[in-house]
N, C-alpha and C positions, 0 to 999 in steps of 0.2 A: 304178513303179506304187504309189501309197500305196493300201494297202487298208482299208478300214474295217468294224467289227464291224456285226452288223445292229440292233442295239440303237442305232447312231451315225443309222439311219434310221430308226429310229421318234420317233414323238411323243404328248405327249397331248392328245385333241382337247377343252379348255377356250378356249371361245373367248367366254365369257362370265361374270361372276361380279359379283351385285349388290351383295354385301357383307356382311359379320356385322351391322353396324349398321342397313341398311334391314329384316332380318330379325327384331332385336330392335323396334324402332319398330313392324313390322307389328304384331308381337305384344302390345305395348303398347297399339295402337290397339282390337285384337280386345277385350284385358280390358275396355276406357272406354268399348267400342259397348255389352258385353256388361250392364256395369252400368246403364248409361244404358237400356239394354231392360228389366231387372228394375223398376228405379227408375220408368218412365211404366208398368208392366204394373200394378205394385201403387198406384202414385197413382190409373191410370184405375178400379182396382177401388174403394178407397177413397173414392173422390170420385164415384162412377156416372158418370163420363165415357168415355163410348164414341170421343171423339174421341182422348182421351191412351191407352186401350186400343188402338185398331187404330193409333196413331203409333208404341206399343211393339212390335207384334207386327210390322208395316213394319221399325222397325228391326230385329228378328229375321233379316231376309233380308237387309241389309246386315251385321249379326253372322258370318253363312253364310259372305258371299263374303268380306271380310276375311279370315275364319278359310282361307280354300280358296287366299287370296292368298301367306299365311303358310305355310302348308302347302306351296305350290309352292315356295318362296325354300326350305324347308329341304331338300325332296326334290331339286332341284337343284344345291345343294349335297353331300349327302350320295352322291348318284351320280355326284359329277363325273369321277370316275374309272374310273368302270366301263363298260370298252369296249363294253359289249351297245349303247351310247346312239353311235350311228354317227359323231355329228356333234356329239356334247356333250347337256349337259342344260337347253342353253338354249330347247327346245321345251314344255318342262316348263310352266316360269313362263308360256310365251305359253296353255298349256292353259288355265292356273288365271288368267288375263287373259279366256281368250275365256270361261270358266265363269261368271266372275262378271259380263261384261257379258251374258251370258244371263238370269242373277238380275238384274240391273239392270232390263231390259225386263217382266220379270214385277213386278218394283217398279212400273216407270210402267205398265204394265196394269191392276194391281190401282189404283191412283190413281185413272184415267180411271172403273173401275166405281163404285168409291166415291163419287168426287165427284157423278157422275152422280147414283147414289141418293139422293145428300144434297140434289140437287137438288130431285129428284121428291119427296124425304119427308125435310124440314127436321126435324133433332132439336135439344132443346134442350142447350147449352150450356154447364157453370159455368165462366163466364171468365174469373174472378180464376185461381183454379186451374190452368186451362190454360195460362195467357199464362205465369203461372210456371214451371210444367215444361217448356214450349217453350223459354224463355230460357235455362233450365236447359241443357236439350238443344243448344239453339245453341253456349252456351261450350264443352260438351263436344267437340262438331263441330268447332269453332275451333282446340281442344286438339289435338284428331287432325289437322287439316291442318298446323300446327306441326311436329307429331310425324312426319310422314310426310314433310316438307319437305326436300330434300337439297343440304346446304351442303358435301358435298366429293365426290370422287372415290372410288370404292371399289375395293381392292384387290385383286388377285391371292391367291388361299390357297397356302398354304407347297409346295403339290406344282406350282405351275403357274408356268412363268418366266414373266417381266416381259411380254414383247410378247404371249403368248396371254393371260393373265389379264386385265390390265387393260380397264376400263370405265365410261365413264359412266353415270352414274345414269337421264341425261337420255335421254327415249325410252324408257325402262323399261316395258315394255305390260303387265307385272303390276304394278308399281307405279302405275303411269297408271289401272289399274282402283281397286284401294285408293283411291287419289285420288278417284276420280269417285264412289266409294260415301260420301266422307266430305262431299266436297262437294255433293252429289245429299241429304244428310242435313241438311246447313246449309242448302243454299236451300230445301228445304220447311219448314226452321225458320223460316225470316226471313217466307217467304211465308204461313204456319200465324199468327205474330204480328202479320204485317199485317193479316191477315181476322180474327183475334180481338180487336184494337184495333177494328178497323172494326165488327165485330159489338157489341162491348164499350158502345161511343161513340154510333156513329151506326144503331146496330139494323140493319146488311147484314148481317144473318144469310146471304145467298146469296152473300156475299164469299167465304165459306170453302169452297165446293165450285168456285169459279170459280177461285180460287187452285190449288186441286188439281189442275184441268186443264191449268193453263199451266205450273206444274212437272212435269207428266207429259210436257207437248208437247218440253220443252227439255232433261228428261233422258231421253226418247226420242232425241231424235237427238244427243245425246251418245254413249248405247249403240250406235246404228247404226254412228258410227263407228269406237268402239272394235271391233264384232264385224267388221266389211270390215277393217281391220287386222289384228288377232289370225288372222280367219279365213284370209282369205290367205296369212300365212304360214303356219297347218297345212298347208293344201294346197299349198305351195312353189308360191304363183302369184308370177310374176316382179315385181320393184319395180326397174326400170331404173336411176333419177337419173342417166342418162348414164354407168353403169359399162361398159354392152358396146362402144358408142364407145370410152373407154378401152383395153379390152381390145384392139379391133380396129386403134387407132391405134399399140398398143405393139407387137405382133405383126406385123402387116403392115407391115414399114418397108423392106424389100429389095425390093419390087416381086415377090418371086418366091412366098413363102410364102404362103397363104389359109387362112382359118379355115373348113373345110367343117360343122362342128356346136360348138354351144355352149351349155352350161346353165350357168345363175347362180343359185344362191338363198342366201337368207339362214341365215348360222349362230350369229350374235349379234346384239347391237345394232350397227348400222351397218359389220357384218364380215360377209365372204360367200366361199362356197367354189364352184370353177368345175372344171369338164371340156371340155377342151378337143378338137378332132379335126384336126389341121393337114395340109396336104397341101403339097408343094414339091418341083420338080426338082431340087435340091440343097439338101435339108434341112440346117440346122446342129442342133448338138447340143443334146439336152434339159436342160442347162445354159444352152445360149444361152437359149433361150426363155424359162427361168426366172429369167434377169438381166433379160431385158427387162421383165417384167412385174413386177419388184421397186417399181418409179415407181406401179403401182395399188395404193397402200394400203390400200382396205378389200378385197383378196383376203388370206385368211390360209390356204387350204387350196386346190391347185391340182393337177389329174391334167391331164396331156397325152398324146396319141396323135399320135405324128407319121408319115405316110402318104407315099411317094411316089409322085409323079405325072407322066411325062414328059409328060403334055399340059398344063403348068402356065400360067395365066392371064396369066405375065409372057412366054411366047412370040410 
């Protein structure tokens, strides 16, 4: 009988890694956003434009949210090998995405309040200066979107095995939260430019607050979607995707073994952990059941309890 050391049965719980490039690009977007925020606040003060001042402070919320996304990436990497995190540090990124979504909801609510106030109490706008700064802001947002675009797969850190560490950034919810903030900012810049041009050339001063309300509704819709997904993961709400059926099909192939209890939850992007309780009159070895689950590729951590049952459903 071959004897193994306890170290042979131990493994790192690194099921997700966003990649150093994602972390660096997010930091660059944070710096760009902060720079544009400062420009808009100074320009609003110099040109006596409340619209630019408001947009500058509005951008500060995005800067904070993007900073949280970047910090989540950093913390997830730094604590990747910390065994106090039972199933890795992926949920740090999810928490960052959730907080960003909450801040995005605050932005949408603030846009509604300001837009209604301006509908009731129209303000004089210095259109030429406001249009110029809005265009510059849009260019900065477009640059940020390009910087956050993922063109390649992320790679595992040196301490992770290839099977544990590889992950695609597609579906990365923390990165998606950062995307939503820059896209929301770009979208509001486009709406602002349309509204300012309408006010400048058609004297449609009402268009500015109307566009603000339109933008708030769309941003609110994106926010609810992100809150539902990140919040569901944080409270371990199941998202089946047919995985339960795959596990049942893989385990219950002999007509004797049955699954009496099953818990499945996400521990990474498209990666799941599973706890199974099995009952059988003539149970197989633990390794046999684990071999059956090898075909279920989304499973990266499995715990199995086997119970002898004389009253097997197969009888």
